[in-house]
C-alpha positions in Angstrom: 35.0 78.1 -74.8 38.8 78.2 -74.5 40.5 81.5 -74.5 41.2 81.3 -78.2 41.0 79.1 -81.2 42.7 80.0 -84.5 44.2 83.1 -83.0 46.9 83.9 -80.5 47.9 86.9 -78.4 51.1 88.6 -79.6 51.1 91.6 -77.1 48.9 94.1 -75.4 49.3 97.6 -73.9 47.1 99.4 -71.4 49.1 102.3 -69.9 49.1 102.7 -66.1 47.8 106.3 -66.5 45.0 105.4 -68.9 41.6 106.0 -67.3 38.6 103.6 -67.8 37.0 104.5 -71.2 35.3 102.8 -74.2 37.8 101.7 -76.8 35.9 102.5 -79.9 38.3 101.8 -82.8 41.8 101.6 -84.0 43.7 102.3 -87.3 47.3 101.4 -88.0 49.7 102.8 -90.6 53.4 102.6 -91.0 54.0 100.9 -87.7 51.9 103.5 -85.7 48.5 102.6 -84.1 45.9 105.4 -83.7 43.6 104.3 -80.9 40.4 106.2 -79.9 39.7 105.8 -76.3 36.3 107.4 -75.6 36.3 110.1 -73.0 40.1 109.7 -72.6 41.0 110.8 -76.1 43.4 109.7 -78.8 46.2 107.4 -77.8 49.1 106.9 -80.4 51.2 103.8 -80.1 54.4 102.7 -81.8 53.7 99.1 -83.0 56.7 98.7 -85.3 57.8 96.0 -82.8 54.5 94.1 -82.5 55.8 92.2 -79.4 56.5 95.5 -77.5 54.1 98.3 -78.4 55.0 101.7 -77.0 52.8 104.7 -75.9 54.3 107.7 -77.8 51.5 110.3 -78.2 48.3 111.5 -76.7 45.5 114.0 -77.5 43.1 114.5 -74.6 39.4 114.6 -75.0 37.7 117.8 -73.8 34.5 116.8 -72.0 33.6 114.8 -75.1 33.9 111.2 -76.3 36.0 110.1 -79.3 33.9 107.5 -81.2 35.8 106.7 -84.3 39.1 107.1 -86.1 40.1 107.1 -89.8 43.4 108.2 -91.5 43.7 110.5 -94.5 46.7 111.7 -96.5 47.2 115.4 -97.2 49.4 117.6 -99.4 53.1 117.6 -98.7 53.1 114.0 -97.4 51.2 115.0 -94.3 49.0 112.5 -92.4 45.8 113.3 -90.6 43.8 111.3 -88.1 40.1 112.1 -88.5 38.5 111.5 -85.1 34.7 111.6 -84.5 33.8 113.6 -81.4 30.3 113.4 -80.0 30.4 117.1 -79.2 32.8 118.8 -81.7 32.3 116.9 -84.9 35.2 115.5 -86.9 38.5 116.6 -85.5 41.2 116.8 -88.2 44.4 116.0 -86.3 47.8 116.4 -87.9 49.7 113.3 -86.9 52.6 113.7 -89.3 54.7 113.7 -86.1 52.8 111.0 -84.1 54.4 112.2 -80.9 52.8 115.6 -81.2 49.2 115.3 -82.5 47.7 118.7 -83.3 44.1 119.6 -84.1 44.1 121.8 -87.2 40.3 122.1 -87.8 37.0 120.5 -87.1 34.0 120.0 -89.3 30.4 119.0 -88.6 27.4 117.7 -90.7 25.5 121.0 -90.4 28.2 123.6 -89.8 27.1 124.0 -86.2 30.4 123.7 -84.2 28.6 121.9 -81.4 27.2 119.2 -83.7 28.7 115.8 -82.8 29.7 113.0 -85.1 29.6 109.3 -84.4 31.1 107.5 -87.4 33.4 108.3 -90.4 34.0 106.4 -93.6 36.6 107.5 -96.2 36.0 106.8 -99.9 35.6 109.0 -102.9 33.0 111.4 -104.1 33.0 113.0 -107.6 36.5 111.6 -108.1 38.0 113.2 -104.9 38.9 111.7 -101.5 35.9 112.2 -99.3 34.7 111.7 -95.7 31.2 110.4 -95.2 30.0 111.2 -91.7 26.9 110.5 -89.6 26.1 111.8 -86.1 24.3 108.8 -84.5 21.2 110.8 -83.5 19.7 112.2 -86.7 18.9 110.9 -90.2 21.6 113.0 -91.9 24.7 111.9 -93.8 27.1 114.7 -94.9 30.0 114.3 -97.4 33.2 116.4 -97.3 35.9 116.6 -99.9 39.2 115.9 -97.9 41.7 116.4 -100.7 43.3 118.6 -98.0 42.1 117.3 -94.6 43.1 120.6 -93.1 40.6 122.4 -95.3 37.5 120.0 -95.7 34.8 121.2 -98.0 31.2 120.1 -97.7 30.0 118.7 -101.1 26.9 116.7 -100.5 24.3 115.4 -98.0 21.5 113.0 -97.6 18.9 114.1 -95.1 15.8 112.1 -94.2 14.4 114.8 -92.0 14.1 115.4 -88.2 11.7 112.6 -87.6 13.8 109.8 -89.2 15.6 107.2 -87.2 19.2 108.0 -86.6 22.1 107.1 -88.9 24.6 105.3 -86.7 27.3 103.8 -89.0 28.0 103.3 -92.7 30.2 101.6 -95.3 30.9 103.4 -98.6 32.2 101.9 -101.9 32.5 103.9 -105.1 30.4 106.7 -103.5 27.5 104.4 -102.7 26.8 104.4 -99.0 25.3 101.5 -97.1 23.9 103.4 -94.1 23.0 101.7 -90.8 19.8 103.6 -90.0 19.2 102.0 -86.5 15.4 101.1 -86.4 15.0 101.9 -90.1 17.3 99.1 -91.1 20.1 99.6 -93.7 19.7 102.1 -96.6 21.7 102.1 -99.9 22.3 105.8 -100.9 24.0 107.6 -103.7 24.1 111.2 -102.5 25.1 112.4 -106.0 21.7 111.5 -107.5 18.5 113.6 -107.4 16.8 110.5 -105.8 19.5 109.3 -103.5 17.8 106.3 -101.9 18.5 103.3 -104.1 17.3 100.4 -101.8 16.7 99.4 -98.2 17.0 96.3 -96.0 14.6 95.8 -93.1 16.9 94.2 -90.6 14.3 93.7 -87.9 16.7 94.9 -85.2 18.9 97.9 -84.4 21.0 98.2 -87.5 24.4 99.1 -86.1 27.2 98.4 -88.6 28.0 96.6 -91.9 30.8 95.9 -94.4 30.4 94.9 -98.1 32.5 92.2 -99.7 32.3 89.6 -102.4 31.9 86.0 -101.3 31.3 83.0 -103.6 31.1 85.4 -106.5 28.2 87.4 -105.1 28.3 90.9 -103.5 27.0 90.8 -99.9 26.8 93.1 -96.9 27.8 91.6 -93.6 25.2 93.3 -91.4 25.5 93.5 -87.6 22.6 94.4 -85.4 23.1 95.6 -81.8 21.2 94.7 -78.7 19.8 91.6 -77.1 19.3 88.8 -79.6 20.7 90.9 -82.5 23.1 89.0 -84.7 25.0 88.9 -88.0 22.9 88.8 -91.2 24.4 88.2 -94.6 22.5 90.5 -97.0 22.5 90.1 -100.8 23.9 93.4 -102.1 23.9 92.7 -105.9 21.3 95.0 -107.5 20.8 92.4 -110.3 20.0 89.6 -108.0 16.4 88.4 -107.4 17.1 88.5 -103.6 18.6 92.0 -103.6 18.5 93.5 -100.1 17.3 90.3 -98.5 19.0 88.3 -95.8 20.4 85.1 -97.3 22.4 83.8 -94.2 22.9 84.5 -90.6 25.2 83.8 -87.6 25.0 84.4 -83.9 27.4 83.7 -81.0 24.8 84.0 -78.2 21.7 86.0 -77.6 23.2 88.2 -74.8 26.1 89.7 -76.8 26.0 91.5 -80.2 28.5 92.9 -82.6 30.0 96.5 -82.5 32.1 96.8 -85.7 32.5 94.7 -88.8 35.2 94.4 -91.4 35.2 91.9 -94.3 37.8 91.0 -96.9 37.0 88.4 -99.6 35.3 85.5 -98.0 36.2 86.3 -94.4 34.3 88.6 -92.0 36.1 89.9 -88.9 33.9 91.0 -86.0 34.6 93.3 -83.1 32.2 91.4 -80.9 32.0 93.3 -77.5 32.2 90.7 -74.7 32.7 87.9 -77.2 36.0 89.3 -78.2 37.1 88.9 -81.9 35.4 86.5 -84.2 36.3 85.4 -87.7 33.6 84.0 -90.1 34.1 82.0 -93.3 31.7 83.3 -96.0 32.7 80.8 -98.7 29.0 79.8 -98.5 27.4 83.2 -97.7 24.1 81.4 -96.9 25.7 79.5 -94.1 28.6 81.5 -92.5 30.8 79.5 -90.2 33.1 80.6 -87.4 36.7 79.6 -88.0 38.5 81.5 -85.2 37.9 83.5 -82.1 39.8 85.2 -79.2 38.0 85.8 -75.9 39.6 89.0 -74.5 36.9 89.9 -72.0 36.7 88.4 -68.5 34.4 89.1 -65.5 37.3 90.0 -63.4 38.0 93.1 -65.6 34.3 94.0 -66.1 33.0 97.4 -65.2 29.5 96.1 -65.1 28.3 97.9 -68.2 26.2 96.1 -70.9 28.4 97.0 -73.9 32.0 96.5 -73.2 35.0 94.5 -74.5 36.1 94.8 -78.1 34.9 97.9 -79.8 37.0 98.1 -83.0 39.7 96.3 -85.0 42.1 96.9 -87.9 43.6 94.3 -90.2 47.1 93.6 -91.4 46.3 90.4 -93.4 49.7 90.3 -95.1 51.2 89.4 -91.6 48.0 87.7 -90.4 47.6 90.3 -87.6 44.5 91.9 -86.1 44.9 95.1 -84.0 42.2 95.3 -81.4 40.7 98.1 -79.4 39.5 96.6 -76.1 37.9 98.6 -73.3 39.4 96.7 -70.5 42.8 95.6 -71.9 43.7 98.5 -74.2 45.4 97.8 -77.5 45.9 94.1 -78.3 47.7 92.6 -81.2 46.5 89.1 -82.3 48.0 86.7 -84.8 45.6 84.6 -86.9 46.8 81.0 -86.9 43.7 79.4 -88.5 43.9 78.5 -92.2 
């Protein structure tokens, strides 16, 4: 392949003092990018000028790994970055002043302060803003009311017990969680119900991430497996459909490389695809997804030799046709979509 098709590089930033670390995810708000950089910590970048991003803030990890980042508004126009630490749970970080990030509290699925968290998704629960969290090594999802992210309140859980495969990632919409349960496939869960498990999808691989959207008038989950020969499966997510929770389409770049994170908007899926960079799929026919653009950020010259490297996470600014990219070798990258 060429370096890119349907996308172009606007800019990139990897500070000279940044150590090697896994770039897990990024979220952007009001011209500021919040970039979780594994064992390095949280990097905060001014991207108001997309052609010249600036490193403006930093919160160091403490013998832990930052796995995920989401943003939440608090009372008094305060802004919080919720970062998943594999040793300390969810760190609620006040970033109202992005040059001086400050941890105000931490919360964990069980209340044990040494219980790590792998992934966070923000939606609503019982009408209030809520953080849905999973730890990556147990079959437990916990739900916290984050009306005030400085004072999170545990309001619900779904626990499959100590012998269940781990919950690794999740997408939540209207309080309904689509949980990537690793070797148990994908589970559809409503933690507000006496019988929370609504449905399941046997993915046949390590169920790693997913994102729900509507394509060609039908609700689907873009499901990404992780590991050798894992690939994208388009799963029917309409409970009224005769093929509910069945794979109706699939797509794969190559057997050696799988997807880390997925986002989807309308009939497009946006993939953080490890060594295969960023990929965009057209879902106008969800039974036959087609690649419409890509950007290959990874190169052997920058490789550290690990199996899972390259692009870990993305965030979208589709009004400006921009993708913000967390790349383990190159740091923060800003791409412009040029494909129709």
